[in-house]
Each structure stands twice: as C-alpha cells, then as structure tokens.
C-alpha angles and dihedrals in degrees: 000000000000091000091055092049091047090050090048091049091047091049092051090047091051091047089052091049091049091050091050092047091049091049090049091048092049090048091050091049089052091049092048090052090049091049091049090053091048092050090048090052092048091049090052090050090048091052090051091050091049091051091049090048091057091048093050092046091054091049091048093052092046091050090048090055092049091050091051091052092049091050089053091049092050090048092049092049090049090052092048091049092048092049092048094049093045092051090047091048091050088056095246117145114230135184093036104307095310120180122262091244091055091049091051090052090051089049091051091047091051090048091051091049090050091051091048092052091048090052090050090049091052090048092051091047090052091050090048091052090048093050090047089056090050090049090050091051091049091050091049090050089049091053091046091051092047091051091047091050091049092048092050091049090049091048090049091048092049092050091047095052098042095042091214117144119220 
C-alpha cells in the first residue's frame, strides 16, 4: 500500500507544481501585456515629442531668418544715418537745399526708427532664446522617454529569459 500512497503523494505534488507553474505563466503573460501597453504609450509620447521638435526647429529657423533681416535693416539705417551726418558735417546740402531744422527732424526720425528696430531685434532675440530653451526641454524629454522605453524593453527581456516572476 505504501507504493500507492507514494504515487498518490507524488501525483498531488506534481499537480500542485503544475498549478503553480500555470499561475506563474499566466502572471507573466499579464505582465508582458502590461509592458507592451506601457511601451506602446511611451512610443506614442516619443512620436509626439519628435513632431513638436520639428515644429520648434522650423520656428527657430524662421525666427533666425527674421533676426538676420532686422540686423541688415539696422545696419542699413546706421549707414544712411552716418552718410547723412557726414554730408551735413562737410557742409554739403542734401535733399534739395532743405533747411537745417528739417534735416534735424529727419535725423531724429531716423534715430527713432533705428531705436525701434533695435528694440524689435532684442524682442526677437528674447523669443528665440525662449524657444531654444523649449526645444532643449523637448529634446531632453525625448531622450528620457527613449531611455525609459529602452529600460522597459530590457526589463521585459530579462524577465522573459529568466522566467522569474516578480
């Protein structure tokens, strides 16, 4: 009778092992599904960040072009002002024998316009700096998401090869 009881005990032990292994397998399948969902969510976030990165880069390049144009305008106005003042200092009459009062008004107007353009340039530079910071933050977030995705894939791979439940 001992053999029968031993066989019965072995059978029960094996059935218990099979139940535990099935439970572990089911748990692992659930975890794999959760990890796949997490990776999918991170990939979607990464795509959004990449799209935003392209938008900010286009804005940055556009702003850079505007700043270059404004710099050229300021430079041109400075040249015009210098030419005007040098001709006036040399005693040459310009703009068809205009009065000195009129010339001073023109000079003041040009100076105001120059100041206005310089203020605009500073404003555009500030915006450009701000957008560069936002781009930098987006790129850092992109790297963080990529690292997180990589870590989760590695964790998933490790769990899958070792077969150990957490």
